[in-house]
VEXLOTI-626555 format. One record per residue (C-alpha): residue number from 1; residue in three letters; x, z, y. Coordinates in Angstrom, 1 decimal, m for minus. Layout:
// VEXLOTI-626555
NODE tifi palum      u      w      v
NODE  NUM   ALA      X      Z      Y
...
This chain:
// VEXLOTI-626555
NODE tifi palum      u      w      v
NODE    1   MET  107.1   73.2  118.8
NODE    2   PRO  105.9   75.8  121.5
NODE    3   SER  102.9   77.8  120.3
NODE    4   CYS  100.9   76.7  123.4
NODE    5   LEU  100.9   73.2  121.9
NODE    6   THR  100.0   74.2  118.4
NODE    7   GLN   97.1   76.3  119.7
NODE    8   ARG   95.7   73.3  121.5
NODE    9   MET   95.9   70.9  118.5
NODE   10   ASP   92.5   70.6  116.8
NODE   11   PRO   92.8   69.3  113.1
NODE   12   ALA   90.0   66.9  114.0
NODE   13   LEU   92.2   65.4  116.6
NODE   14   GLY   95.1   64.7  114.3
NODE   15   ARG   94.6   60.9  114.8
NODE   16   SER   96.7   59.2  117.5
NODE   17   THR   94.1   58.8  120.2
NODE   18   ALA   94.6   58.4  123.9
NODE   19   SER   92.7   61.6  124.6
NODE   20   GLY   94.7   63.5  122.0
NODE   21   TRP   98.0   62.4  123.4
NODE   22   LEU   96.8   63.2  126.9
NODE   23   THR   95.9   66.7  125.9
NODE   24   LEU   99.3   67.2  124.3
NODE   25   THR  101.2   65.7  127.2
NODE   26   SER   99.3   67.8  129.7
NODE   27   ALA  100.0   71.0  127.8
NODE   28   LEU  103.7   70.1  127.5
NODE   29   LEU  104.0   69.5  131.2
NODE   30   LEU  102.4   72.8  131.9
NODE   31   CYS  104.8   74.6  129.6
NODE   32   LEU  107.7   73.0  131.2
NODE   33   ALA  106.5   73.4  134.8
NODE   34   ILE  105.5   77.1  134.7
NODE   35   PRO  108.5   79.4  134.3
NODE   36   ASP  107.9   81.9  131.5
NODE   37   PRO  104.1   81.9  131.3
NODE   38   ALA  102.9   84.4  128.7
NODE   39   TRP  100.8   81.8  126.9
NODE   40   CYS  103.7   79.5  126.5
NODE   41   ALA  106.3   82.1  125.6
NODE   42   GLU  104.7   83.6  122.5
NODE   43   ASP  107.7   82.6  120.4
NODE   44   VAL  110.0   84.6  122.7
NODE   45   PRO  109.4   88.3  122.0
NODE   46   ALA  109.2   90.8  124.9
NODE   47   LEU  112.2   92.9  125.6
NODE   48   ARG  111.1   96.4  124.6
NODE   49   VAL  113.0   98.8  127.0
NODE   50   ALA  112.8  102.5  126.2
NODE   51   VAL  112.8  104.6  129.3
NODE   52   SER  113.1  108.4  129.4
NODE   53   ARG  110.3  110.3  131.2
NODE   54   ALA  113.0  112.6  132.6
NODE   55   ILE  114.4  109.8  134.9
NODE   56   SER  113.5  110.1  138.5
NODE   57   PRO  113.8  107.8  141.6
NODE   58   PRO  115.7  105.8  142.6
NODE   59   PHE  116.4  104.9  139.0
NODE   60   VAL  112.8  104.8  137.9
NODE   61   VAL  109.7  105.0  140.2
NODE   62   TRP  106.6  105.9  138.2
NODE   63   ARG  103.2  104.8  139.1
NODE   64   GLU  100.3  105.9  136.9
NODE   65   GLN  102.8  107.0  134.3
NODE   66   GLN  104.3  103.5  134.1
NODE   67   ALA  107.8  102.5  135.1
NODE   68   SER  107.2  100.2  138.1
NODE   69   ALA  110.4  100.0  140.2
NODE   70   GLY  113.9  101.4  140.6
NODE   71   ILE  117.5  100.7  139.5
NODE   72   ASP  116.8  100.9  135.8
NODE   73   VAL  113.7   98.8  136.1
NODE   74   GLU  115.4   96.0  138.0
NODE   75   ILE  118.4   95.9  135.6
NODE   76   ALA  116.0   95.5  132.7
NODE   77   GLN  114.0   92.9  134.5
NODE   78   GLU  117.1   90.8  135.3
NODE   79   LEU  118.2   91.1  131.7
NODE   80   ALA  114.8   89.9  130.5
NODE   81   ALA  114.8   87.0  132.9
NODE   82   GLY  118.1   85.8  131.5
NODE   83   LEU  116.5   85.9  128.0
NODE   84   LYS  113.4   83.9  129.3
NODE   85   THR  111.1   86.7  128.4
NODE   86   ARG  109.3   89.7  129.9
NODE   87   VAL  109.8   93.5  129.7
NODE   88   GLU  107.7   95.8  127.6
NODE   89   TRP  108.2   99.4  128.7
NODE   90   VAL  108.3  102.2  126.0
NODE   91   ALA  108.1  105.5  127.9
NODE   92   LEU  109.4  108.4  125.7
NODE   93   PRO  110.7  111.9  126.0
NODE   94   ARG  114.5  111.9  126.3
NODE   95   LEU  115.0  113.4  122.9
NODE   96   ARG  113.2  110.5  121.2
NODE   97   ILE  115.1  107.6  122.7
NODE   98   GLU  117.9  107.3  120.1
NODE   99   GLY  115.3  107.5  117.3
NODE  100   ALA  113.3  104.7  118.8
NODE  101   LEU  116.5  102.6  119.0
NODE  102   LEU  117.5  103.3  115.4
NODE  103   SER  114.1  102.5  114.0
NODE  104   GLY  113.7   99.3  116.0
NODE  105   GLU  110.8  100.6  118.0
NODE  106   ALA  112.7   99.7  121.2
NODE  107   ASP  115.4   97.0  121.8
NODE  108   ILE  117.5   98.7  124.5
NODE  109   ALA  117.7  101.8  126.7
NODE  110   CYS  119.8  102.4  129.8
NODE  111   ASN  120.9  105.5  131.7
NODE  112   LEU  120.8  107.9  128.8
NODE  113   SER  122.0  111.3  129.8
NODE  114   PRO  124.3  113.2  127.4
NODE  115   LEU  122.5  115.6  125.0
NODE  116   GLN  123.2  119.2  124.1
NODE  117   THR  122.9  118.3  120.4
NODE  118   LEU  125.2  115.5  119.4
NODE  119   ARG  123.6  112.9  117.2
NODE  120   PRO  125.7  111.6  114.2
NODE  121   ASP  124.3  108.1  114.6
NODE  122   SER  126.4  105.6  116.5
NODE  123   LEU  124.6  103.0  118.5
NODE  124   PRO  126.1   99.9  120.2
NODE  125   GLN  126.7  100.5  123.9
NODE  126   SER  127.5   98.2  126.9
NODE  127   SER  130.6   98.6  128.9
NODE  128   PRO  130.3  100.9  132.0
NODE  129   LEU  128.0   99.1  134.6
NODE  130   PHE  128.7  101.6  137.4
NODE  131   ASP  129.4  105.3  137.8
NODE  132   LEU  127.0  108.2  138.2
NODE  133   GLN  128.2  111.3  140.2
NODE  134   ASP  126.8  114.7  139.1
NODE  135   MET  126.4  117.1  142.1
NODE  136   LEU  125.7  120.7  142.4
NODE  137   SER  123.3  121.4  145.2
NODE  138   ALA  121.6  124.6  146.5
NODE  139   HIS  118.8  126.2  148.3
NODE  140   PRO  119.8  127.0  152.0
NODE  141   ASP  119.7  130.7  151.2
NODE  142   ALA  122.2  130.4  148.3
NODE  143   THR  125.8  131.3  148.6
NODE  144   GLY  128.0  128.3  149.2
NODE  145   VAL  130.8  127.6  146.6
NODE  146   ASP  133.9  125.5  146.5
NODE  147   ALA  134.3  125.7  142.7
NODE  148   LEU  132.1  126.5  139.8
NODE  149   GLU  134.1  129.7  139.2
NODE  150   GLN  132.8  131.0  142.5
NODE  151   LEU  129.1  131.0  141.3
NODE  152   PRO  127.6  134.5  141.4
NODE  153   ASN  127.3  136.2  138.0
NODE  154   GLY  124.0  135.5  136.4
NODE  155   ALA  123.2  132.7  138.8
NODE  156   VAL  120.3  130.4  137.7
NODE  157   ILE  121.0  126.7  137.8
NODE  158   GLY  118.3  124.0  137.6
NODE  159   THR  119.0  121.7  134.7
NODE  160   LEU  117.3  119.0  132.6
NODE  161   GLN  115.8  119.8  129.3
NODE  162   GLY  118.2  118.9  126.4
NODE  163   GLN  120.9  117.6  128.7
NODE  164   ALA  124.5  118.6  128.3
NODE  165   TYR  126.7  119.5  131.3
NODE  166   PRO  130.3  119.5  130.1
NODE  167   GLN  131.6  121.1  133.3
NODE  168   LEU  129.4  124.1  132.9
NODE  169   ASP  129.3  124.5  129.1
NODE  170   ALA  131.8  127.3  129.1
NODE  171   LEU  130.0  129.3  131.8
NODE  172   PHE  126.7  128.9  130.0
NODE  173   LEU  128.2  130.1  126.7
NODE  174   GLN  129.8  133.1  128.4
NODE  175   GLY  126.5  134.0  130.0
NODE  176   ARG  128.1  133.8  133.5
NODE  177   VAL  125.3  131.4  134.6
NODE  178   LYS  121.9  130.6  133.2
NODE  179   ARG  119.9  127.3  132.7
NODE  180   ASP  116.4  126.7  134.0
NODE  181   ASP  115.3  123.5  132.3
NODE  182   ALA  112.9  121.1  133.9
NODE  183   LEU  111.4  118.0  132.5
NODE  184   ASP  112.8  115.7  135.1
NODE  185   GLU  115.2  115.7  138.1
NODE  186   GLU  112.4  115.5  140.7
NODE  187   ARG  110.6  118.6  139.4
NODE  188   MET  113.9  120.4  139.2
NODE  189   LEU  114.7  119.6  142.9
NODE  190   ARG  111.2  120.6  144.0
NODE  191   LYS  111.7  124.0  142.3
NODE  192   LEU  115.1  124.3  144.0
NODE  193   ALA  113.6  123.5  147.4
NODE  194   LYS  111.0  126.3  146.8
NODE  195   ASP  113.8  128.7  145.9
NODE  196   ARG  112.6  129.1  142.3
NODE  197   HIS  116.3  129.0  141.4
NODE  198   PRO  119.3  129.0  143.8
NODE  199   TYR  121.3  126.0  142.4
NODE  200   GLY  120.6  122.7  140.7
NODE  201   ILE  122.4  119.7  139.2
NODE  202   SER  121.4  116.1  139.8
NODE  203   SER  122.9  112.7  140.3
NODE  204   ARG  124.0  111.8  143.9
NODE  205   GLN  121.5  109.0  144.0
NODE  206   THR  118.5  111.2  143.1
NODE  207   LEU  119.7  114.0  145.4
NODE  208   SER  120.0  111.6  148.3
NODE  209   TRP  116.6  110.1  147.6
NODE  210   PHE  115.0  113.5  147.4
NODE  211   SER  116.7  114.9  150.5
NODE  212   ASN  116.0  112.0  152.9
NODE  213   PRO  112.2  112.3  153.4
NODE  214   GLY  112.1  116.1  153.9
NODE  215   GLY  115.0  116.8  156.2
NODE  216   GLU  117.9  119.2  156.0
NODE  217   GLU  115.8  122.4  155.7
NODE  218   ARG  114.8  121.6  152.1
NODE  219   LEU  118.2  122.0  150.6
NODE  220   ALA  121.6  123.3  151.7
NODE  221   SER  123.7  120.6  153.4
NODE  222   TRP  126.7  121.2  151.2
NODE  223   ARG  127.3  119.5  147.8
NODE  224   LEU  129.8  120.2  145.1
NODE  225   LEU  131.0  117.2  143.1
NODE  226   LEU  131.1  118.1  139.4
NODE  227   GLY  132.3  114.8  138.0
NODE  228   SER  131.4  111.2  137.1
NODE  229   ARG  130.0  109.6  134.0
NODE  230   PRO  129.5  105.9  133.2
NODE  231   TYR  126.1  104.3  133.4
NODE  232   ARG  125.6  102.3  130.2
NODE  233   CYS  122.9  100.6  128.2
NODE  234   THR  122.4  101.4  124.5
NODE  235   VAL  121.2   98.7  122.2
NODE  236   SER  119.2   98.8  119.0
NODE  237   PRO  120.8   97.3  115.8
NODE  238   ARG  117.3   96.7  114.5
NODE  239   GLY  115.7   95.3  117.5
NODE  240   ARG  114.1   91.9  118.2
NODE  241   PHE  117.3   90.6  119.8
NODE  242   GLU  120.9   90.3  118.6
NODE  243   VAL  123.1   93.1  119.8
NODE  244   LYS  125.7   90.6  121.1
NODE  245   GLN  123.0   88.7  123.0
NODE  246   LEU  121.9   91.7  125.0
NODE  247   LEU  125.5   92.9  125.6
NODE  248   ALA  126.5   89.5  126.8
NODE  249   GLY  123.5   89.4  129.1
NODE  250   LEU  124.5   92.7  130.7
NODE  251   GLU  128.1   91.5  131.1
NODE  252   GLN  126.9   88.4  132.9
NODE  253   LEU  124.9   90.6  135.3
NODE  254   LEU  127.9   92.8  135.9
NODE  255   SER  130.4   89.9  136.4
NODE  256   SER  128.0   88.1  138.8
NODE  257   GLY  127.8   91.2  141.0
NODE  258   ARG  124.0   91.4  140.5
NODE  259   ILE  124.1   95.0  139.2
NODE  260   ASP  126.2   96.1  142.2
NODE  261   GLN  123.5   94.5  144.5
NODE  262   ILE  120.7   96.3  142.7
NODE  263   VAL  122.5   99.7  142.9
NODE  264   ALA  123.5   99.2  146.6
NODE  265   ALA  120.0   98.3  147.6
NODE  266   ARG  118.6  101.6  146.3
NODE  267   THR  121.5  103.9  147.0
NODE  268   ALA  121.9  105.4  150.5
NODE  269   PRO  125.5  105.2  151.8
NODE  270   ALA  126.8  108.7  151.9
NODE  271   LEU  128.7  110.3  154.8
NODE  272   ALA  130.9  113.0  153.3
NODE  273   VAL  133.1  115.6  155.0
NODE  274   VAL  135.8  117.3  152.9
NODE  275   VAL  137.1  120.5  154.5
NODE  276   SER  139.3  123.4  153.5
NODE  277   VAL  138.0  126.6  152.0
NODE  278   ARG  139.6  128.3  155.1
NODE  279   SER  137.7  126.2  157.5
NODE  280   PRO  134.9  127.7  159.7
NODE  281   VAL  133.0  124.5  159.0
NODE  282   ARG  130.4  125.4  156.4
NODE  283   ASP  126.8  124.5  157.0
NODE  284   VAL  126.8  121.4  159.2
NODE  285   SER  123.5  120.1  160.5
NODE  286   ARG  122.3  116.6  159.6
NODE  287   SER  122.2  115.7  163.3
NODE  288   ALA  125.9  116.6  163.7
NODE  289   LEU  126.8  114.4  160.8
NODE  290   ILE  124.8  111.5  162.2
NODE  291   GLU  126.5  111.8  165.6
NODE  292   LEU  129.9  111.9  163.8
NODE  293   PHE  129.0  108.8  161.8
NODE  294   MET  127.7  107.0  164.9
NODE  295   GLY  130.9  107.8  166.9
NODE  296   LYS  129.0  110.1  169.4
NODE  297   ARG  131.2  113.1  168.5
NODE  298   GLN  134.7  113.5  167.1
NODE  299   ASN  134.5  117.0  165.7
NODE  300   LEU  131.8  118.9  163.8
NODE  301   MET  132.1  122.2  165.7
NODE  302   ASP  132.8  122.4  169.5
NODE  303   GLU  135.1  125.4  169.0
NODE  304   VAL  137.3  123.7  166.4
NODE  305   PRO  140.0  121.6  168.1
NODE  306   THR  140.7  118.1  166.8
NODE  307   LEU  144.1  117.1  165.4
NODE  308   PRO  145.7  113.6  165.2
NODE  309   VAL  145.7  111.8  161.9
NODE  310   MET  149.1  110.9  160.6
NODE  311   SER  148.7  107.2  159.9
NODE  312   ALA  150.5  103.9  160.4
NODE  313   GLY  147.2  102.2  161.1
NODE  314   PRO  145.3  101.6  164.4
NODE  315   GLU  143.5  104.9  163.9
NODE  316   ARG  146.8  106.7  164.6
NODE  317   GLN  145.8  107.3  168.3
NODE  318   ARG  142.3  108.5  167.5
NODE  319   PRO  141.8  112.2  167.2
NODE  320   LEU  139.8  113.3  164.1
NODE  321   LEU  139.0  116.6  162.5
NODE  322   VAL  141.7  117.5  159.9
NODE  323   GLU  142.1  120.6  157.8
NODE  324   GLN  144.8  121.8  155.5
NODE  325   PRO  143.9  120.6  152.0
NODE  326   THR  143.9  124.0  150.3
NODE  327   GLY  140.5  123.5  148.7
NODE  328   ASP  137.6  121.1  148.4
NODE  329   PHE  134.2  121.4  149.9
NODE  330   PHE  131.8  118.4  149.9
NODE  331   GLN  129.1  117.7  152.3
NODE  332   ASP  126.8  114.7  151.7
NODE  333   ALA  124.3  113.6  154.4
NODE  334   GLY  122.9  110.8  152.3
NODE  335   LEU  122.5  108.6  155.3
NODE  336   GLY  120.8  105.3  155.0
């Protein structure tokens, strides 16, 4: 029997009276009519979601130190809705998340970045829900690079406290480059924009979110793709919910396309230009990329001639900028 009914039963009204049945019937109708009211859902525990304080928009938008919106927040809310309950946020430093899951302090956590110190404990994880791209960005005065090996000796790179960067581990160990740890990505990018360090690593989504409001002067326009890693959710084996129940709920959200919708709604579509290391195209303005995207121009630099694309499709007759693929250089406008 729902707790809202038991709370409204007075022992003195245990007899079958018209008023007693009316009270019970009214309460039952209210419980059934109102979707997931807190006073009728006390038997369904809240879904306790651990969230790292290091996560920045668009994954988590913080208001008054509480997670209030973002990709991670919406995924958790959708999962809780499928369980007919609500979300209870447990904001913690990144290094404490696994401990909270192991102890049962939290039921689930998503978007956990890899740690420098590997933990021996194995926790159940969901299948990959989507991919995260790690990008190297720079201050406009920093030297542009096409590969990590081209980073200047002793270059300082903005990183997150405790996070591992497999692509850079060897360079860090050799002392070729140095870490400058920040508590979250947003703080790291703000330091980068102020030239506190010349380079920084962040996800494409966060980088795009940060770059859009301030314009192209805040960071260099080029980006170097370091690699991709899967976005997963990690489940507590001692939580309030069965592991298989939470994993099944996430699979349902994935198969229904709801997760793709959430991610697309908060991720600006990127316009990227890949050119050769021999190309004179290096620092392209945001306005030029927008004009290229909108079809108002067909090349990025007026002095660089266009060449036809070899294709069997209808674009065969359309001239586009093409360079010999002798290297990779990535520019991301983060256009929305």
